[in-house]
KOLGUVO-89475 format. One record per residue: x, y, z of N, C-alpha, C in turn. Coordinates in steps of 0.001 Angstrom, whole numbers, padded with zeros to 6 digits, always signed. Example, Ala and Ser with C-alpha at 12.3 -4.5 7.8 and 13.67 -1.06 7.14 Angstrom:
+013190-005690+007800+012300-004500+007800+013200-003300+007800 +012850-002250+007080+013670-001060+007140+012900+000030+007870 
END
This chain:
+000816-001192+000000+000000+000000+000000+000864+001262+000000 +001899+001268+000854+002805+002418+000922+003466+002668-000428 +003847+001587-001117+004499+001698-002425+003627+002502-003388 +002343+002150-003469+001457+002801-004440+001128+004248-004045 +001053+004512-002745+000861+005883-002294+002082+006725-002668 +003281+006195-002393+004510+006918-002715+004641+007113-004224 +004244+006114-004993+004314+006225-006453+003397+007345-006944 +002212+007450-006384+001266+008501-006776+001824+009889-006446 +002352+010049-005245+002916+011335-004830+004088+011717-005738 +004941+010754-006028+006095+011017-006894+005657+011313-008332 +004604+010658-008777+004069+010938-010115+003629+012400-010206 +002918+012882-009197+002463+014279-009173+003676+015216-009258 +004701+014916-008472+005925+015735-008482+006560+015744-009874 +006738+014556-010469+007379+014474-011778+006541+015127-012876 +005252+014936-012804+004349+015439-013848+004268+016967-013845 +004142+017547-012668+003882+018979-012600+005105+019846-012309 +006159+019268-011748+007330+020072-011430+008541+019760-012302 +008572+018587-012900+009758+018176-013660+009509+018025-015156 +008272+018219-015599+007941+018105-017023+008524+016826-017620 +008270+015717-017031+008911+014480-017431+008244+013841-018632 +008976+012941-019271+008482+012249-020455+008947+010797-020379 +008034+009870-020684+008357+008439-020718+008232+007975-022157 +009281+007315-022654+009310+006790-024017+009502+005273-023940 +008775+004541-024775+008979+003094-024866+008324+002273-023780 +007323+002839-023097+006658+002083-022028+006065+000768-022564 +005707+000754-023849+005146-000466-024454+006161-001608-024505 +007447-001304-024320+008481-002346-024307+008564-003074-022973 +007890-002559-021966+007969-003133-020618+007092-004385-020549 +007678-005578-020320+006857-006787-020204+005868-006669-019044 +004621-007006-019299+003576-006845-018289+003429-008045-017369 +004164-009094-017635+004159-010250-016723+005489-010968-016804 +005726-011783-015796+006968-012546-015732+008108-011739-015145 +009218-012419-014845+010369-011739-014243+011030-010790-015229 +011486-009654-014715+012160-008640-015529+013216-007969-014655 +014355-007639-015281+015379-006853-014598+015566-005561-015382 +015186-004441-014775+015383-003139-015399+016811-002691-015090 +017580-002387-016143+018952-001895-015963+019020-000480-016523 +019378+000473-015663+019381+001884-016052+020679+002555-015653 +020985+003638-016362+022108+004479-015959+021735+005208-014670 +022769+005739-013999+022526+006337-012677+023258+007662-012573 +022497+008776-012581+023108+010106-012515+022620+010936-011333 +021582+010449-010631+020990+011261-009565+020276+010372-008547 +020076+010903-007353+019291+010191-006342+017831+010034-006765 +017405+010805-007736+016032+010766-008231+015786+009590-009190 +016844+008942-009658+016706+007880-010668+015792+006725-010255 +015895+006180-009040+014973+005098-008671+013513+005551-008691 +013278+006803-008314+011911+007343-008339+011390+007361-009769 +012214+007837-010689+011817+007932-012095+011532+006544-012672 +012409+005589-012412+012194+004223-012916+010918+003637-012318 +010747+003784-011014+009574+003226-010343+008263+003814-010819 +008213+005122-010999+006976+005778-011420+006684+005486-012903 +007718+005428-013733+007521+005187-015167+007122+003749-015476 +007433+002848-014573+007176+001418-014804+005716+001071-014551 +005118+000257-015426+003728-000143-015209+003565-001209-014117 +004678-001702-013594+004652-002718-012542+005498-002256-011363 +005273-002869-010204+006107-002577-009042+007545-003000-009339 +008493-002130-009009+009909-002431-009194+010557-002503-007823 +011226-003617-007561+011969-003777-006314+013442-003518-006592 +013994-002547-005884+015371-002141-006136+016342-002786-005171 +017533-003084-005708+018675-003383-004861+019207-002016-004436 +019370-001818-003147+019877-000534-002649+021124-000782-001812 +022060+000149-001879+023308-000057-001136+023014-000232+000348 +023727-001161+000933+023501-001564+002322+023562-000392+003300 +024415+000592+003016+024591+001731+003924+023278+002470+004178 +022384+002481+003183+021103+003182+003346+020225+002539+004418 +020424+001251+004644+019607+000531+005629+020082+000780+007067 +021119+001610+007223+021605+001971+008556+021139+003367+008974 +020407+004045+008098+019884+005384+008399+018401+005219+008737 +017994+005434+009993+016641+005077+010451+015479+005504+009548 +015359+006773+009201+014217+007218+008396+014304+006648+006982 +015505+006691+006406+015705+006163+005052+015399+004666+005024 +015840+003956+006041+015579+002516+006122+014074+002238+006105 +013322+002995+006874+011869+002808+006936+011238+003040+005564 +011679+004097+004871+011110+004428+003554+011461+003358+002526 +012734+003009+002417+013110+002060+001356+012606+000648+001626 +012463+000293+002887+011839-001003+003180+010364-000974+002795 +009705+000163+003040+008313+000322+002636+008145+000251+001126 +009209+000618+000405+009200+000558-001063+009677-000801-001569 +009888-001730-000640+010251-003117-000942+011653-003293-001514 +012542-002325-001248+013943-002461-001656+014630-003451-000731 +015744-003995-001196+016520-004900-000353+017998-004552-000488 +018786-004814+000579+020174-004347+000604+021129-005208-000223 +022151-004541-000736+023255-005231-001412+024552-004569-000955 +025547-005413-000675+026877-004907-000324+027624-004638-001615 +028061-003421-001795+028748-003068-003035+030229-003407-002956 +030799-003675-004140+032237-003889-004222+032690-005305-003944 +031768-006178-003589+032138-007582-003364+030898-008447-003556 +031116-009721-003656+030010-010655-003861+029096-010662-002634 +027799-010606-002867+026828-010608-001773+025810-011718-002042 +026065-012878-001469+025198-014043-001707+023773-013817-001202 +023618-013080-000104+022288-012805+000431+021452-011986-000544 +022061-010951-001128+021349-010112-002099+021030-010912-003354 +021962-011752-003775+021742-012602-004953+020578-013560-004709 +020547-014158-003515+019466-015087-003181+018113-014372-003158 +018067-013191-002539+016823-012413-002502+016371-012052-003904 +017308-011584-004731+016978-011198-006103+016427-012379-006895 +017033-013547-006743+016548-014735-007462+015151-015129-006995 +014876-014991-005689+013535-015288-005166+012499-014331-005752 +012848-013047-005834+011947-012043-006405+011654-012387-007873 +012697-012718-008613+012520-013031-010035+011741-014333-010228 +012011-015322-009402+011275-016594-009526+009797-016421-009195 +009479-015376-008432+008071-015060-008134+007445-014240-009266 +008199-014013-010346+007671-013298-011501+007619-011791-011337 +008454-011251-010440+008433-009819-010160+009536-009077-010913 +009615-007773-010682+010560-006894-011377+011608-006385-010405 +012859-006408-010849+013964-005860-010064+014558-004690-010840 +014928-003644-010117+015627-002508-010713+017063-002485-010237 +017985-002387-011202+019417-002378-010883+020092-001250-011667 +021012-000567-011012+021859+000415-011672+023239-000239-011811 +023494-000874-012969+024693-001712-013088+026017-000968-013103 +025977+000376-013145+027229+001124-013016+027782+000975-011589 +026889+000669-010637+027316+000452-009262+027391+001709-008416 +027334+002865-009058+027348+004151-008356+026856+005206-009327 +026595+006405-008792+026170+007502-009658+027346+008026-010473 +027063+008382-011710+028055+009026-012556+028055+010515-012211 +029191+011042-011825+029276+012440-011398+029190+013414-012574 +029607+012966-013771+029606+013878-014917+028560+013503-015970 +027720+012500-015666+026659+012111-016586+027077+011112-017642 +028378+010863-017786+028831+009872-018758+028566+008465-018230 +028231+007566-019137+027904+006195-018756+029163+005470-018300 +029125+004951-017077+030250+004192-016524+030140+002735-016961 +031240+001979-016890+031170+000547-017240+030154-000177-016358 +029475-001145-016949+028498-001949-016211+029202-003095-015498 +028769-003347-014273+029208-004543-013567+028356-005716-014049 +028780-006914-013754+028163-008108-014343+026975-008688-013582 +026632-008122-012425+025602-008723-011574+024237-008869-012227 +023778-007851-012948+022451-007904-013573+022398-009005-014626 +023442-009110-015442+023479-010150-016477+023529-011543-015853 +024309-011694-014794+024389-012980-014101+023017-013390-013563 +022323-012433-012944+020971-012701-012443+020015-013079-013570 +020089-012340-014668+019205-012602-015806+019401-014021-016334 +020640-014441-016440+020927-015779-016958+020520-016861-015969 +020738-016621-014681+020354-017611-013658+018832-017763-013569 +018113-016643-013683+016656-016670-013494+015883-016816-014801 +016574-016728-015935+015877-016769-017213+015008-015549-017422 +015442-014409-016890+014676-013158-016973+015299-012234-018016 +014492-011502-018763+015058-010538-019701+015594-009304-018975 +016614-008699-019575+017089-007396-019111+016340-006342-019910 +015802-005350-019223+015109-004261-019888+015960-002997-019749 +016654-002592-020826+017484-001397-020726+016639-000135-020596 +017098+000793-019757+016411+002072-019565+017452+003183-019516 +017176+004261-020230+018083+005409-020264+017397+006608-019620 +018048+007176-018624+017494+008310-017875+018304+009560-018212 +017596+010641-018538+018269+011903-018843+017737+013022-017945 +018656+013859-017501+018378+015134-016833+017873+015056-015398 +017921+013909-014742+017530+013920-013333+018536+014708-012494 +019737+014893-013034+020744+015694-012344+020561+017190-012604 +019605+017547-013484+019372+018954-013825+017941+019372-013519 +017255+018618-012688+015831+018837-012460+015512+020235-011928 +016388+020793-011133+016128+022121-010577+016833+023229-011367 +017362+022849-012535+018016+023822-013417+017354+023831-014794 +016071+023462-014841+015322+023548-016088+015405+022349-016997 +016075+021295-016562+016175+020100-017406+014868+019332-017442 +014512+018812-018604+013308+017995-018727+013705+016525-018581 +013169+015860-017579+013502+014462-017328+012873+013588-018406 +013687+012686-018948+013198+011707-019909+013706+010335-019482 +012833+009345-019546+013249+007960-019372+012770+007188-020595 +013685+006429-021174+013378+005639-022364+013617+004172-022049 +012592+003355-022274+012735+001905-022123+013019+001310-023496 +014065+000503-023582+014396-000180-024828+013680-001520-024920 +014019-002269-025942+013461-003610-026122+014125-004558-025119 +013357-005502-024553+013950-006466-023614+015032-007309-024294 +016094-007565-023557+017186-008412-024047+017002-009798-023450 +016745-010767-024326+016557-012145-023866+017724-012974-024359 +018248-013790-023492+019439-014567-023802+019208-015968-023256 +018806-016890-024097+018499-018246-023639+019764-019097-023610 +019963-019802-022504+021088-020726-022399+020593-022055-021862 +021316-023090-022176+021054-024415-021614+022145-024704-020598 +021764-024921-019353+022743-025203-018309+023269-023928-017671 +024314-024054-016862+024875-022904-016155+025491-021897-017136 +025468-020628-016744+026048-019586-017599+027567-019634-017525 +028188-019160-018586+029649-019064-018625+030042-017597-018466 +031267-017331-018048+031711-015940-017949+031566-015189-019284 +031802-015887-020377+031678-015269-021703+030235-014825-021968 +029269-015653-021605+027854-015295-021791+027472-014101-020924 +027960-014081-019691+027682-012955-018782+028270-011669-019355 +029505-011742-019857+030141-010563-020456+029378-010086-021686 +028922-011020-022525+028181-010644-023736+026870-009943-023406 +026139-010467-022426+024864-009863-022053+025085-008508-021390 +026117-008397-020572+026458-007109-019955+026788-006082-021035 +027589-006486-022023+027967-005579-023110+026749-005171-023928 +025841-006104-024179+024630-005789-024955+023765-004772-024215 +023608-004948-022900+022813-004006-022108+023481-002626-022109 +024773-002596-021933+025533-001326-021938+025322-000604-023261 +025465-001333-024369+025327-000718-025703+023922-000155-025922 +022896-000876-025444+021524-000390-025610+021283+000901-024826 +021751+000930-023580+021576+002139-022770+022369+003301-023384 +023611+003016-023812+024432+004071-024427+023771+004612-025686 +023192+003740-026500+022528+004156-027733+021326+005068-027430 +020552+004721-026390+019388+005547-026043+019789+006884-025430 +020962+006946-024810+021435+008194-024217+022025+009145-025253 +022452+008595-026398+023124+009404-027438+022181+010448-028033 
END
């Protein structure tokens, strides 16, 4: 319930104060597991992805946020779950796989941190690994101007076509790298 209330409030903010635009919403699968992979330039990015999505999106959020009392309450209410950055986190991987096996949507910023200058940083391999393990498509999303929202920038989010990569058996490092590269190229193309 809190998720949908927060989504409505954020929609009002984006619609009337940020002049936002959503492109490619028809590319968003309406059922089954999905991993949304987006660039990350602002703290507003999860809000934009969540509001633009026709389905609930559960985000992996850096573990440090779960140590700040008010922030912890809000992000837990939004159904986010913690991930330890910079190293393998089996707990976050297990939670993510459970969410995907339940046919839900996960939001990941595969750059691993915000880009300070707006340029797309290299993608880490976690989203592709999850996609291959769960048999879920990656849905590339490109976000523009969330870092300029109070300087007249018009926020745009563009959803690309889902990337599906079928494999038989366990994934190989080469397959993970290929899917990561494909997602990176799609997001970069939409940002150009």
